[in-house]
Structures are given as C-alpha cells and as structure tokens.
mmCIF file of the C-alpha atoms, coordinates in Angstrom:
data_MODEL
# 
_entry.id   MODEL 
# 
loop_
_atom_site.group_PDB 
_atom_site.id 
_atom_site.type_symbol 
_atom_site.label_atom_id 
_atom_site.label_alt_id 
_atom_site.label_comp_id 
_atom_site.label_asym_id 
_atom_site.label_entity_id 
_atom_site.label_seq_id 
_atom_site.pdbx_PDB_ins_code 
_atom_site.Cartn_x 
_atom_site.Cartn_y 
_atom_site.Cartn_z 
_atom_site.occupancy 
_atom_site.B_iso_or_equiv 
_atom_site.pdbx_formal_charge 
_atom_site.auth_seq_id 
_atom_site.auth_comp_id 
_atom_site.auth_asym_id 
_atom_site.auth_atom_id 
_atom_site.pdbx_PDB_model_num 
ATOM 1   C CA . MET A 1 1   ? 43.795 25.218 -34.069 1.00 0.00 ? 1   MET A CA 1 
ATOM 2   C CA . TYR A 1 2   ? 41.115 25.629 -37.165 1.00 0.00 ? 2   TYR A CA 1 
ATOM 3   C CA . LEU A 1 3   ? 37.887 25.601 -37.184 1.00 0.00 ? 3   LEU A CA 1 
ATOM 4   C CA . GLN A 1 4   ? 35.393 23.976 -39.436 1.00 0.00 ? 4   GLN A CA 1 
ATOM 5   C CA . GLU A 1 5   ? 33.064 25.612 -41.477 1.00 0.00 ? 5   GLU A CA 1 
ATOM 6   C CA . ASN A 1 6   ? 30.916 24.283 -44.325 1.00 0.00 ? 6   ASN A CA 1 
ATOM 7   C CA . GLY A 1 7   ? 33.761 22.066 -45.066 1.00 0.00 ? 7   GLY A CA 1 
ATOM 8   C CA . ASN A 1 8   ? 36.140 24.756 -44.958 1.00 0.00 ? 8   ASN A CA 1 
ATOM 9   C CA . ASP A 1 9   ? 39.150 25.488 -42.385 1.00 0.00 ? 9   ASP A CA 1 
ATOM 10  C CA . TYR A 1 10  ? 39.566 28.599 -40.691 1.00 0.00 ? 10  TYR A CA 1 
ATOM 11  C CA . ARG A 1 11  ? 42.070 29.746 -38.348 1.00 0.00 ? 11  ARG A CA 1 
ATOM 12  C CA . ASN A 1 12  ? 41.252 30.454 -34.773 1.00 0.00 ? 12  ASN A CA 1 
ATOM 13  C CA . LYS A 1 13  ? 42.107 34.642 -34.922 1.00 0.00 ? 13  LYS A CA 1 
ATOM 14  C CA . SER A 1 14  ? 43.802 34.391 -31.384 1.00 0.00 ? 14  SER A CA 1 
ATOM 15  C CA . GLU A 1 15  ? 46.579 32.055 -32.417 1.00 0.00 ? 15  GLU A CA 1 
ATOM 16  C CA . GLU A 1 16  ? 47.331 34.006 -35.555 1.00 0.00 ? 16  GLU A CA 1 
ATOM 17  C CA . VAL A 1 17  ? 50.699 35.560 -36.303 1.00 0.00 ? 17  VAL A CA 1 
ATOM 18  C CA . ILE A 1 18  ? 52.009 38.261 -38.391 1.00 0.00 ? 18  ILE A CA 1 
ATOM 19  C CA . ASP A 1 19  ? 54.796 37.033 -41.116 1.00 0.00 ? 19  ASP A CA 1 
ATOM 20  C CA . ARG A 1 20  ? 57.167 38.780 -42.503 1.00 0.00 ? 20  ARG A CA 1 
ATOM 21  C CA . TYR A 1 21  ? 55.120 40.036 -45.330 1.00 0.00 ? 21  TYR A CA 1 
ATOM 22  C CA . GLY A 1 22  ? 52.385 41.580 -43.405 1.00 0.00 ? 22  GLY A CA 1 
ATOM 23  C CA . PHE A 1 23  ? 49.650 38.694 -43.617 1.00 0.00 ? 23  PHE A CA 1 
ATOM 24  C CA . PHE A 1 24  ? 48.487 36.928 -40.595 1.00 0.00 ? 24  PHE A CA 1 
ATOM 25  C CA . VAL A 1 25  ? 49.300 33.234 -40.725 1.00 0.00 ? 25  VAL A CA 1 
ATOM 26  C CA . SER A 1 26  ? 49.095 30.193 -38.123 1.00 0.00 ? 26  SER A CA 1 
ATOM 27  C CA . PRO A 1 27  ? 52.506 29.768 -35.861 1.00 0.00 ? 27  PRO A CA 1 
ATOM 28  C CA . GLU A 1 28  ? 53.182 26.636 -37.713 1.00 0.00 ? 28  GLU A CA 1 
ATOM 29  C CA . GLU A 1 29  ? 52.856 28.270 -41.172 1.00 0.00 ? 29  GLU A CA 1 
ATOM 30  C CA . LEU A 1 30  ? 55.305 31.015 -40.261 1.00 0.00 ? 30  LEU A CA 1 
ATOM 31  C CA . ASN A 1 31  ? 57.764 28.259 -39.032 1.00 0.00 ? 31  ASN A CA 1 
ATOM 32  C CA . ALA A 1 32  ? 57.763 27.018 -42.120 1.00 0.00 ? 32  ALA A CA 1 
ATOM 33  C CA . GLU A 1 33  ? 58.604 30.316 -44.418 1.00 0.00 ? 33  GLU A CA 1 
ATOM 34  C CA . GLU A 1 34  ? 61.818 29.901 -46.060 1.00 0.00 ? 34  GLU A CA 1 
ATOM 35  C CA . SER A 1 35  ? 64.891 31.643 -44.158 1.00 0.00 ? 35  SER A CA 1 
ATOM 36  C CA . ILE A 1 36  ? 67.313 34.072 -46.169 1.00 0.00 ? 36  ILE A CA 1 
ATOM 37  C CA . ASP A 1 37  ? 70.840 34.433 -45.626 1.00 0.00 ? 37  ASP A CA 1 
ATOM 38  C CA . ARG A 1 38  ? 71.254 38.035 -44.195 1.00 0.00 ? 38  ARG A CA 1 
ATOM 39  C CA . ILE A 1 39  ? 74.519 38.678 -45.357 1.00 0.00 ? 39  ILE A CA 1 
ATOM 40  C CA . VAL A 1 40  ? 73.536 37.862 -48.951 1.00 0.00 ? 40  VAL A CA 1 
ATOM 41  C CA . LEU A 1 41  ? 70.723 39.750 -48.386 1.00 0.00 ? 41  LEU A CA 1 
ATOM 42  C CA . ARG A 1 42  ? 72.302 43.051 -47.486 1.00 0.00 ? 42  ARG A CA 1 
ATOM 43  C CA . ARG A 1 43  ? 74.950 42.442 -50.511 1.00 0.00 ? 43  ARG A CA 1 
ATOM 44  C CA . ARG A 1 44  ? 71.951 42.708 -53.069 1.00 0.00 ? 44  ARG A CA 1 
ATOM 45  C CA . GLU A 1 45  ? 70.311 45.384 -51.439 1.00 0.00 ? 45  GLU A CA 1 
ATOM 46  C CA . GLN A 1 46  ? 73.357 47.474 -51.708 1.00 0.00 ? 46  GLN A CA 1 
ATOM 47  C CA . LYS A 1 47  ? 73.831 46.448 -55.187 1.00 0.00 ? 47  LYS A CA 1 
ATOM 48  C CA . TRP A 1 48  ? 70.250 47.633 -55.989 1.00 0.00 ? 48  TRP A CA 1 
ATOM 49  C CA . LEU A 1 49  ? 70.704 50.844 -54.393 1.00 0.00 ? 49  LEU A CA 1 
ATOM 50  C CA . GLU A 1 50  ? 74.060 51.380 -56.485 1.00 0.00 ? 50  GLU A CA 1 
ATOM 51  C CA . MET A 1 51  ? 71.923 50.424 -59.625 1.00 0.00 ? 51  MET A CA 1 
ATOM 52  C CA . PHE A 1 52  ? 68.807 53.121 -58.549 1.00 0.00 ? 52  PHE A CA 1 
ATOM 53  C CA . ALA A 1 53  ? 71.848 55.877 -58.470 1.00 0.00 ? 53  ALA A CA 1 
ATOM 54  C CA . SER A 1 54  ? 73.059 54.956 -61.772 1.00 0.00 ? 54  SER A CA 1 
ATOM 55  C CA . TRP A 1 55  ? 69.606 53.839 -63.526 1.00 0.00 ? 55  TRP A CA 1 
ATOM 56  C CA . ASP A 1 56  ? 70.209 55.310 -66.879 1.00 0.00 ? 56  ASP A CA 1 
ATOM 57  C CA . VAL A 1 57  ? 73.500 53.350 -66.978 1.00 0.00 ? 57  VAL A CA 1 
ATOM 58  C CA . TYR A 1 58  ? 72.022 50.013 -66.353 1.00 0.00 ? 58  TYR A CA 1 
ATOM 59  C CA . ILE A 1 59  ? 68.581 50.531 -68.425 1.00 0.00 ? 59  ILE A CA 1 
ATOM 60  C CA . GLY A 1 60  ? 71.144 50.999 -71.143 1.00 0.00 ? 60  GLY A CA 1 
ATOM 61  C CA . GLU A 1 61  ? 74.551 49.881 -71.017 1.00 0.00 ? 61  GLU A CA 1 
ATOM 62  C CA . LYS A 1 62  ? 74.223 47.228 -68.357 1.00 0.00 ? 62  LYS A CA 1 
ATOM 63  C CA . PHE A 1 63  ? 70.761 45.973 -68.932 1.00 0.00 ? 63  PHE A CA 1 
ATOM 64  C CA . GLU A 1 64  ? 71.953 42.309 -68.807 1.00 0.00 ? 64  GLU A CA 1 
ATOM 65  C CA . LYS A 1 65  ? 73.696 42.719 -65.432 1.00 0.00 ? 65  LYS A CA 1 
ATOM 66  C CA . LEU A 1 66  ? 69.996 44.258 -64.529 1.00 0.00 ? 66  LEU A CA 1 
ATOM 67  C CA . LYS A 1 67  ? 68.312 41.416 -66.029 1.00 0.00 ? 67  LYS A CA 1 
ATOM 68  C CA . GLN A 1 68  ? 70.497 39.161 -64.231 1.00 0.00 ? 68  GLN A CA 1 
ATOM 69  C CA . ARG A 1 69  ? 69.945 40.545 -60.802 1.00 0.00 ? 69  ARG A CA 1 
ATOM 70  C CA . CYS A 1 70  ? 66.213 40.920 -61.321 1.00 0.00 ? 70  CYS A CA 1 
ATOM 71  C CA . ARG A 1 71  ? 66.114 37.186 -61.981 1.00 0.00 ? 71  ARG A CA 1 
ATOM 72  C CA . LYS A 1 72  ? 68.241 36.571 -58.541 1.00 0.00 ? 72  LYS A CA 1 
ATOM 73  C CA . GLY A 1 73  ? 65.435 37.970 -56.628 1.00 0.00 ? 73  GLY A CA 1 
ATOM 74  C CA . ILE A 1 74  ? 64.484 41.695 -55.868 1.00 0.00 ? 74  ILE A CA 1 
ATOM 75  C CA . PRO A 1 75  ? 65.411 42.320 -51.852 1.00 0.00 ? 75  PRO A CA 1 
ATOM 76  C CA . PRO A 1 76  ? 62.007 42.649 -50.234 1.00 0.00 ? 76  PRO A CA 1 
ATOM 77  C CA . ALA A 1 77  ? 62.920 46.008 -48.626 1.00 0.00 ? 77  ALA A CA 1 
ATOM 78  C CA . LEU A 1 78  ? 63.670 47.651 -52.113 1.00 0.00 ? 78  LEU A CA 1 
ATOM 79  C CA . ARG A 1 79  ? 61.068 45.866 -54.030 1.00 0.00 ? 79  ARG A CA 1 
ATOM 80  C CA . GLY A 1 80  ? 58.565 48.498 -54.263 1.00 0.00 ? 80  GLY A CA 1 
ATOM 81  C CA . ARG A 1 81  ? 61.100 50.856 -55.529 1.00 0.00 ? 81  ARG A CA 1 
ATOM 82  C CA . ALA A 1 82  ? 62.419 48.690 -58.135 1.00 0.00 ? 82  ALA A CA 1 
ATOM 83  C CA . TRP A 1 83  ? 58.972 48.153 -59.493 1.00 0.00 ? 83  TRP A CA 1 
ATOM 84  C CA . PHE A 1 84  ? 58.457 51.828 -59.805 1.00 0.00 ? 84  PHE A CA 1 
ATOM 85  C CA . TYR A 1 85  ? 61.652 52.133 -61.906 1.00 0.00 ? 85  TYR A CA 1 
ATOM 86  C CA . LEU A 1 86  ? 61.418 48.691 -63.917 1.00 0.00 ? 86  LEU A CA 1 
ATOM 87  C CA . SER A 1 87  ? 57.574 49.769 -65.084 1.00 0.00 ? 87  SER A CA 1 
ATOM 88  C CA . SER A 1 88  ? 59.231 53.243 -66.179 1.00 0.00 ? 88  SER A CA 1 
ATOM 89  C CA . ALA A 1 89  ? 56.214 54.791 -63.769 1.00 0.00 ? 89  ALA A CA 1 
ATOM 90  C CA . GLU A 1 90  ? 58.442 57.986 -63.128 1.00 0.00 ? 90  GLU A CA 1 
ATOM 91  C CA . PHE A 1 91  ? 58.243 58.457 -66.506 1.00 0.00 ? 91  PHE A CA 1 
ATOM 92  C CA . ARG A 1 92  ? 54.544 58.077 -67.143 1.00 0.00 ? 92  ARG A CA 1 
ATOM 93  C CA . ARG A 1 93  ? 53.875 60.410 -64.099 1.00 0.00 ? 93  ARG A CA 1 
ATOM 94  C CA . LYS A 1 94  ? 56.351 63.086 -65.611 1.00 0.00 ? 94  LYS A CA 1 
ATOM 95  C CA . ARG A 1 95  ? 54.523 62.813 -69.164 1.00 0.00 ? 95  ARG A CA 1 
ATOM 96  C CA . ALA A 1 96  ? 50.683 62.755 -67.897 1.00 0.00 ? 96  ALA A CA 1 
ATOM 97  C CA . GLU A 1 97  ? 51.938 66.048 -65.376 1.00 0.00 ? 97  GLU A CA 1 
ATOM 98  C CA . GLN A 1 98  ? 53.655 68.168 -68.546 1.00 0.00 ? 98  GLN A CA 1 
ATOM 99  C CA . GLU A 1 99  ? 50.156 67.356 -70.560 1.00 0.00 ? 99  GLU A CA 1 
ATOM 100 C CA . TYR A 1 100 ? 47.582 68.226 -67.743 1.00 0.00 ? 100 TYR A CA 1 
ATOM 101 C CA . ASN A 1 101 ? 50.030 70.829 -66.718 1.00 0.00 ? 101 ASN A CA 1 
ATOM 102 C CA . LEU A 1 102 ? 49.607 70.257 -63.200 1.00 0.00 ? 102 LEU A CA 1 
ATOM 103 C CA . GLU A 1 103 ? 52.201 69.309 -60.247 1.00 0.00 ? 103 GLU A CA 1 
ATOM 104 C CA . ASN A 1 104 ? 50.452 66.317 -59.128 1.00 0.00 ? 104 ASN A CA 1 
ATOM 105 C CA . VAL A 1 105 ? 47.866 64.412 -61.234 1.00 0.00 ? 105 VAL A CA 1 
ATOM 106 C CA . PHE A 1 106 ? 46.975 61.603 -59.067 1.00 0.00 ? 106 PHE A CA 1 
ATOM 107 C CA . GLU A 1 107 ? 45.537 64.326 -56.667 1.00 0.00 ? 107 GLU A CA 1 
ATOM 108 C CA . TYR A 1 108 ? 43.538 66.087 -59.365 1.00 0.00 ? 108 TYR A CA 1 
ATOM 109 C CA . TYR A 1 109 ? 42.132 62.298 -60.572 1.00 0.00 ? 109 TYR A CA 1 
ATOM 110 C CA . SER A 1 110 ? 41.041 62.295 -56.658 1.00 0.00 ? 110 SER A CA 1 
ATOM 111 C CA . THR A 1 111 ? 39.098 65.345 -56.738 1.00 0.00 ? 111 THR A CA 1 
ATOM 112 C CA . LYS A 1 112 ? 37.058 63.695 -59.857 1.00 0.00 ? 112 LYS A CA 1 
ATOM 113 C CA . GLN A 1 113 ? 34.132 60.876 -59.584 1.00 0.00 ? 113 GLN A CA 1 
ATOM 114 C CA . PRO A 1 114 ? 33.600 57.566 -61.370 1.00 0.00 ? 114 PRO A CA 1 
ATOM 115 C CA . ALA A 1 115 ? 30.470 56.355 -62.703 1.00 0.00 ? 115 ALA A CA 1 
ATOM 116 C CA . ALA A 1 116 ? 28.211 55.711 -59.940 1.00 0.00 ? 116 ALA A CA 1 
ATOM 117 C CA . ASN A 1 117 ? 27.905 51.892 -60.756 1.00 0.00 ? 117 ASN A CA 1 
ATOM 118 C CA . VAL A 1 118 ? 31.671 51.919 -60.565 1.00 0.00 ? 118 VAL A CA 1 
ATOM 119 C CA . LEU A 1 119 ? 32.169 53.628 -57.714 1.00 0.00 ? 119 LEU A CA 1 
ATOM 120 C CA . ASN A 1 120 ? 29.583 50.896 -56.097 1.00 0.00 ? 120 ASN A CA 1 
ATOM 121 C CA . ASP A 1 121 ? 31.641 48.143 -57.367 1.00 0.00 ? 121 ASP A CA 1 
ATOM 122 C CA . ILE A 1 122 ? 35.044 49.379 -56.090 1.00 0.00 ? 122 ILE A CA 1 
ATOM 123 C CA . GLU A 1 123 ? 33.866 49.905 -52.717 1.00 0.00 ? 123 GLU A CA 1 
ATOM 124 C CA . LYS A 1 124 ? 32.099 46.453 -52.353 1.00 0.00 ? 124 LYS A CA 1 
ATOM 125 C CA . ASP A 1 125 ? 35.396 44.774 -52.862 1.00 0.00 ? 125 ASP A CA 1 
ATOM 126 C CA . LEU A 1 126 ? 37.424 46.742 -50.759 1.00 0.00 ? 126 LEU A CA 1 
ATOM 127 C CA . ALA A 1 127 ? 36.487 43.755 -47.628 1.00 0.00 ? 127 ALA A CA 1 
ATOM 128 C CA . ARG A 1 128 ? 37.379 41.261 -50.127 1.00 0.00 ? 128 ARG A CA 1 
ATOM 129 C CA . SER A 1 129 ? 40.712 41.920 -50.735 1.00 0.00 ? 129 SER A CA 1 
ATOM 130 C CA . PHE A 1 130 ? 43.596 40.343 -48.852 1.00 0.00 ? 130 PHE A CA 1 
ATOM 131 C CA . PRO A 1 131 ? 41.502 39.902 -45.690 1.00 0.00 ? 131 PRO A CA 1 
ATOM 132 C CA . ASP A 1 132 ? 44.123 38.194 -44.229 1.00 0.00 ? 132 ASP A CA 1 
ATOM 133 C CA . HIS A 1 133 ? 46.737 41.150 -44.631 1.00 0.00 ? 133 HIS A CA 1 
ATOM 134 C CA . GLU A 1 134 ? 47.410 43.730 -41.557 1.00 0.00 ? 134 GLU A CA 1 
ATOM 135 C CA . MET A 1 135 ? 46.920 46.314 -44.448 1.00 0.00 ? 135 MET A CA 1 
ATOM 136 C CA . PHE A 1 136 ? 43.634 45.419 -45.592 1.00 0.00 ? 136 PHE A CA 1 
ATOM 137 C CA . ARG A 1 137 ? 41.968 43.471 -42.771 1.00 0.00 ? 137 ARG A CA 1 
ATOM 138 C CA . THR A 1 138 ? 38.662 45.231 -40.833 1.00 0.00 ? 138 THR A CA 1 
ATOM 139 C CA . ASP A 1 139 ? 39.025 48.575 -42.547 1.00 0.00 ? 139 ASP A CA 1 
ATOM 140 C CA . GLY A 1 140 ? 42.715 48.860 -42.490 1.00 0.00 ? 140 GLY A CA 1 
ATOM 141 C CA . PHE A 1 141 ? 44.346 51.762 -43.440 1.00 0.00 ? 141 PHE A CA 1 
ATOM 142 C CA . GLY A 1 142 ? 45.292 50.255 -46.670 1.00 0.00 ? 142 GLY A CA 1 
ATOM 143 C CA . GLN A 1 143 ? 41.469 50.073 -47.663 1.00 0.00 ? 143 GLN A CA 1 
ATOM 144 C CA . LYS A 1 144 ? 41.673 53.662 -48.073 1.00 0.00 ? 144 LYS A CA 1 
ATOM 145 C CA . GLY A 1 145 ? 44.798 53.504 -50.209 1.00 0.00 ? 145 GLY A CA 1 
ATOM 146 C CA . LEU A 1 146 ? 43.294 50.730 -52.414 1.00 0.00 ? 146 LEU A CA 1 
ATOM 147 C CA . TYR A 1 147 ? 39.708 53.165 -52.582 1.00 0.00 ? 147 TYR A CA 1 
ATOM 148 C CA . ASP A 1 148 ? 42.329 55.996 -53.762 1.00 0.00 ? 148 ASP A CA 1 
ATOM 149 C CA . VAL A 1 149 ? 44.134 54.085 -56.301 1.00 0.00 ? 149 VAL A CA 1 
ATOM 150 C CA . LEU A 1 150 ? 41.180 52.250 -57.646 1.00 0.00 ? 150 LEU A CA 1 
ATOM 151 C CA . LYS A 1 151 ? 39.350 55.227 -58.197 1.00 0.00 ? 151 LYS A CA 1 
ATOM 152 C CA . ALA A 1 152 ? 41.754 57.562 -59.549 1.00 0.00 ? 152 ALA A CA 1 
ATOM 153 C CA . TYR A 1 153 ? 42.249 55.136 -61.938 1.00 0.00 ? 153 TYR A CA 1 
ATOM 154 C CA . ALA A 1 154 ? 38.349 54.859 -63.010 1.00 0.00 ? 154 ALA A CA 1 
ATOM 155 C CA . VAL A 1 155 ? 38.893 58.306 -63.633 1.00 0.00 ? 155 VAL A CA 1 
ATOM 156 C CA . HIS A 1 156 ? 41.886 57.979 -65.500 1.00 0.00 ? 156 HIS A CA 1 
ATOM 157 C CA . ASP A 1 157 ? 40.450 55.547 -67.773 1.00 0.00 ? 157 ASP A CA 1 
ATOM 158 C CA . PRO A 1 158 ? 36.840 55.601 -67.699 1.00 0.00 ? 158 PRO A CA 1 
ATOM 159 C CA . ALA A 1 159 ? 36.769 53.310 -71.177 1.00 0.00 ? 159 ALA A CA 1 
ATOM 160 C CA . VAL A 1 160 ? 38.169 50.606 -68.691 1.00 0.00 ? 160 VAL A CA 1 
ATOM 161 C CA . GLY A 1 161 ? 36.516 52.054 -65.340 1.00 0.00 ? 161 GLY A CA 1 
ATOM 162 C CA . TYR A 1 162 ? 37.034 49.358 -62.625 1.00 0.00 ? 162 TYR A CA 1 
ATOM 163 C CA . CYS A 1 163 ? 36.994 45.397 -62.967 1.00 0.00 ? 163 CYS A CA 1 
ATOM 164 C CA . GLN A 1 164 ? 36.926 43.055 -59.969 1.00 0.00 ? 164 GLN A CA 1 
ATOM 165 C CA . ALA A 1 165 ? 40.631 41.091 -60.807 1.00 0.00 ? 165 ALA A CA 1 
ATOM 166 C CA . GLN A 1 166 ? 41.939 45.054 -60.716 1.00 0.00 ? 166 GLN A CA 1 
ATOM 167 C CA . ALA A 1 167 ? 42.224 45.203 -56.835 1.00 0.00 ? 167 ALA A CA 1 
ATOM 168 C CA . PRO A 1 168 ? 44.437 42.132 -56.311 1.00 0.00 ? 168 PRO A CA 1 
ATOM 169 C CA . ILE A 1 169 ? 47.034 43.806 -58.380 1.00 0.00 ? 169 ILE A CA 1 
ATOM 170 C CA . ALA A 1 170 ? 46.439 47.416 -56.820 1.00 0.00 ? 170 ALA A CA 1 
ATOM 171 C CA . GLY A 1 171 ? 46.501 45.531 -52.938 1.00 0.00 ? 171 GLY A CA 1 
ATOM 172 C CA . ILE A 1 172 ? 49.827 43.914 -53.770 1.00 0.00 ? 172 ILE A CA 1 
ATOM 173 C CA . LEU A 1 173 ? 51.624 47.283 -55.192 1.00 0.00 ? 173 LEU A CA 1 
ATOM 174 C CA . LEU A 1 174 ? 50.048 49.256 -52.096 1.00 0.00 ? 174 LEU A CA 1 
ATOM 175 C CA . MET A 1 175 ? 51.752 46.484 -49.889 1.00 0.00 ? 175 MET A CA 1 
ATOM 176 C CA . HIS A 1 176 ? 55.416 47.952 -51.020 1.00 0.00 ? 176 HIS A CA 1 
ATOM 177 C CA . LEU A 1 177 ? 54.521 51.631 -52.489 1.00 0.00 ? 177 LEU A CA 1 
ATOM 178 C CA . PRO A 1 178 ? 52.479 55.004 -51.076 1.00 0.00 ? 178 PRO A CA 1 
ATOM 179 C CA . ALA A 1 179 ? 49.348 55.099 -52.828 1.00 0.00 ? 179 ALA A CA 1 
ATOM 180 C CA . GLU A 1 180 ? 50.465 57.419 -55.470 1.00 0.00 ? 180 GLU A CA 1 
ATOM 181 C CA . ASP A 1 181 ? 53.531 55.478 -56.374 1.00 0.00 ? 181 ASP A CA 1 
ATOM 182 C CA . ALA A 1 182 ? 51.375 52.598 -56.569 1.00 0.00 ? 182 ALA A CA 1 
ATOM 183 C CA . PHE A 1 183 ? 49.288 54.190 -58.877 1.00 0.00 ? 183 PHE A CA 1 
ATOM 184 C CA . TRP A 1 184 ? 51.259 55.199 -61.765 1.00 0.00 ? 184 TRP A CA 1 
ATOM 185 C CA . VAL A 1 185 ? 52.990 51.471 -61.483 1.00 0.00 ? 185 VAL A CA 1 
ATOM 186 C CA . PHE A 1 186 ? 49.416 50.195 -61.876 1.00 0.00 ? 186 PHE A CA 1 
ATOM 187 C CA . VAL A 1 187 ? 48.499 52.649 -64.683 1.00 0.00 ? 187 VAL A CA 1 
ATOM 188 C CA . GLN A 1 188 ? 51.714 51.108 -66.607 1.00 0.00 ? 188 GLN A CA 1 
ATOM 189 C CA . ILE A 1 189 ? 50.572 47.411 -65.863 1.00 0.00 ? 189 ILE A CA 1 
ATOM 190 C CA . ASN A 1 190 ? 47.125 48.065 -67.280 1.00 0.00 ? 190 ASN A CA 1 
ATOM 191 C CA . GLU A 1 191 ? 48.573 49.778 -70.580 1.00 0.00 ? 191 GLU A CA 1 
ATOM 192 C CA . GLU A 1 192 ? 51.583 48.405 -71.142 1.00 0.00 ? 192 GLU A CA 1 
ATOM 193 C CA . TYR A 1 193 ? 51.928 44.629 -70.064 1.00 0.00 ? 193 TYR A CA 1 
ATOM 194 C CA . VAL A 1 194 ? 48.079 43.450 -69.700 1.00 0.00 ? 194 VAL A CA 1 
ATOM 195 C CA . ARG A 1 195 ? 46.317 46.008 -72.366 1.00 0.00 ? 195 ARG A CA 1 
ATOM 196 C CA . GLY A 1 196 ? 42.977 45.084 -72.779 1.00 0.00 ? 196 GLY A CA 1 
ATOM 197 C CA . TYR A 1 197 ? 42.718 42.530 -69.859 1.00 0.00 ? 197 TYR A CA 1 
ATOM 198 C CA . PHE A 1 198 ? 40.010 44.318 -68.048 1.00 0.00 ? 198 PHE A CA 1 
ATOM 199 C CA . SER A 1 199 ? 38.318 45.688 -71.059 1.00 0.00 ? 199 SER A CA 1 
ATOM 200 C CA . ASP A 1 200 ? 34.571 44.737 -71.629 1.00 0.00 ? 200 ASP A CA 1 
ATOM 201 C CA . GLY A 1 201 ? 34.598 40.857 -72.137 1.00 0.00 ? 201 GLY A CA 1 
ATOM 202 C CA . LEU A 1 202 ? 38.197 40.608 -71.062 1.00 0.00 ? 202 LEU A CA 1 
ATOM 203 C CA . ILE A 1 203 ? 38.788 39.594 -74.504 1.00 0.00 ? 203 ILE A CA 1 
ATOM 204 C CA . ALA A 1 204 ? 42.575 40.190 -74.248 1.00 0.00 ? 204 ALA A CA 1 
ATOM 205 C CA . ILE A 1 205 ? 42.505 37.408 -71.476 1.00 0.00 ? 205 ILE A CA 1 
ATOM 206 C CA . LYS A 1 206 ? 40.435 34.900 -73.583 1.00 0.00 ? 206 LYS A CA 1 
ATOM 207 C CA . GLU A 1 207 ? 43.069 35.171 -76.329 1.00 0.00 ? 207 GLU A CA 1 
ATOM 208 C CA . ASP A 1 208 ? 46.130 34.578 -74.280 1.00 0.00 ? 208 ASP A CA 1 
ATOM 209 C CA . ALA A 1 209 ? 44.338 31.696 -72.380 1.00 0.00 ? 209 ALA A CA 1 
ATOM 210 C CA . LEU A 1 210 ? 43.649 30.082 -75.574 1.00 0.00 ? 210 LEU A CA 1 
ATOM 211 C CA . ALA A 1 211 ? 47.183 30.916 -76.918 1.00 0.00 ? 211 ALA A CA 1 
ATOM 212 C CA . THR A 1 212 ? 48.403 28.983 -73.663 1.00 0.00 ? 212 THR A CA 1 
ATOM 213 C CA . GLU A 1 213 ? 46.445 26.008 -73.919 1.00 0.00 ? 213 GLU A CA 1 
ATOM 214 C CA . ILE A 1 214 ? 47.605 25.792 -77.568 1.00 0.00 ? 214 ILE A CA 1 
ATOM 215 C CA . LEU A 1 215 ? 50.877 25.771 -76.723 1.00 0.00 ? 215 LEU A CA 1 
ATOM 216 C CA . VAL A 1 216 ? 51.034 23.163 -73.716 1.00 0.00 ? 216 VAL A CA 1 
ATOM 217 C CA . GLN A 1 217 ? 48.836 20.943 -75.806 1.00 0.00 ? 217 GLN A CA 1 
ATOM 218 C CA . ARG A 1 218 ? 51.673 21.059 -78.518 1.00 0.00 ? 218 ARG A CA 1 
ATOM 219 C CA . ILE A 1 219 ? 54.884 20.739 -75.994 1.00 0.00 ? 219 ILE A CA 1 
ATOM 220 C CA . CYS A 1 220 ? 53.408 18.930 -73.394 1.00 0.00 ? 220 CYS A CA 1 
ATOM 221 C CA . PRO A 1 221 ? 50.456 16.568 -74.499 1.00 0.00 ? 221 PRO A CA 1 
ATOM 222 C CA . LYS A 1 222 ? 50.982 14.552 -71.152 1.00 0.00 ? 222 LYS A CA 1 
ATOM 223 C CA . GLY A 1 223 ? 50.803 17.714 -69.169 1.00 0.00 ? 223 GLY A CA 1 
ATOM 224 C CA . TYR A 1 224 ? 47.649 19.108 -71.085 1.00 0.00 ? 224 TYR A CA 1 
ATOM 225 C CA . GLN A 1 225 ? 46.034 16.093 -70.406 1.00 0.00 ? 225 GLN A CA 1 
ATOM 226 C CA . ILE A 1 226 ? 46.492 16.112 -67.016 1.00 0.00 ? 226 ILE A CA 1 
ATOM 227 C CA . LEU A 1 227 ? 45.349 19.639 -67.007 1.00 0.00 ? 227 LEU A CA 1 
ATOM 228 C CA . VAL A 1 228 ? 42.132 18.814 -68.618 1.00 0.00 ? 228 VAL A CA 1 
ATOM 229 C CA . CYS A 1 229 ? 41.151 15.839 -66.433 1.00 0.00 ? 229 CYS A CA 1 
ATOM 230 C CA . THR A 1 230 ? 41.680 18.044 -63.451 1.00 0.00 ? 230 THR A CA 1 
ATOM 231 C CA . LEU A 1 231 ? 39.130 20.784 -64.991 1.00 0.00 ? 231 LEU A CA 1 
# 
C-alpha cells in the first residue's frame, strides 16, 4: 500500500520488509529481487577467499584473473573485504601509522575536532543518508559510524573538510565494513579515484562532466540529443 503526499508515493511502514542488503522495501519489491544461484555464489566466495590468502600473487602475476573475477561480480558477503584490498586501504593505513608513529590513526583523528561549521554540516546530513536502510533509519547505529568516518576525514583533510556528496559514499562503505576500515577505503576513494571532486567549486566534477558530454555528443549524437531534451 502506498500513501500519497504532495504528489509523491510513500510506503506504509507497517508493511515494509527488509531486503538482503538491509533496505526497507515493499513486499512487491522484495519479490522482484534477482535470485542468485547459491552453488555459483559459494564457488565464487571460495575463489575470492583463496585470492585474499595470496593477494600479492593475484595483484601481480595473476592480475588478469583478478580483473576477470571483479567483472563477474564480487560476492556480497565479501564485498567490503574486497574493496579494502582492491583500494590498497591497508597500505594507506600502515603508511599513516608510520608517518604519525601511532598504532591507530583513525582513533587519533576521532579525538580531534574539525571546524565548527563542518561538524554542523555533518550532523545535519546524518538523518538524510539512506533513511530507508536499517542501519541509518531513526538514529540507527550506522549514523554513529557515519559521523565518525566523516568527522575523521574532515580532520584528515581540513582543506576539503566535508561535502554533502561524501555521505552516501561513506554510508555504502559502512554497510560492508567496520568504521575504521570504511574510513581508509574512503580516504583512498577521495584521494586516489575522485581527487578534487569535493574541493571548493567542485572543479574536477565539472571537468569530468564536460568531458563526458563531449564524448557522448561525438560518439552517439542521437543519444546526446535525447539526453539534452530530457534535461
């Protein structure tokens, strides 16, 4: 059953169920989930566990095999651990511990405070992040982890501080990883994969958006026209 409010659909919370990813959905949405062959899933999990045990070999000599298995899909139960390995978050964590001469840099960051306006922005966004997920709904335990990760990053990189678009990324990581591991993967994403995306003016995002627009216009003019007409 859906309720109408200002032209929008809202699920009746009493009829909601939780899907395998932790999101509250309607029974109809749950039944529409794609089924996974359990035998295939267990086989893939075993292969990933074997790769974790010999990670240096796979990241070097067997990189093509690693890439092939990534493209097939990382098993949900091992997704967080795979992200931690693939992003080199462990390397970043150890390097930071050596630089700071500390056993736990994440805990150290947790004792520090970013600028008051940054902290205020983080606190305002906690309830807005994945309100339909069991971890983050109504002061769920995930909100504390989200607060800790975002606050620690604001201390880690005060030049960036906090940007609203960071919360969904950190939230997804926390669905798969404990807060400390999620933080180091978050650091890698921000500094190795989307560097400049969250800086003042969002310059890097604008540059990538323009490059994407030019590529689509050149490669698929008809598709570009459809996209332009829908904006």
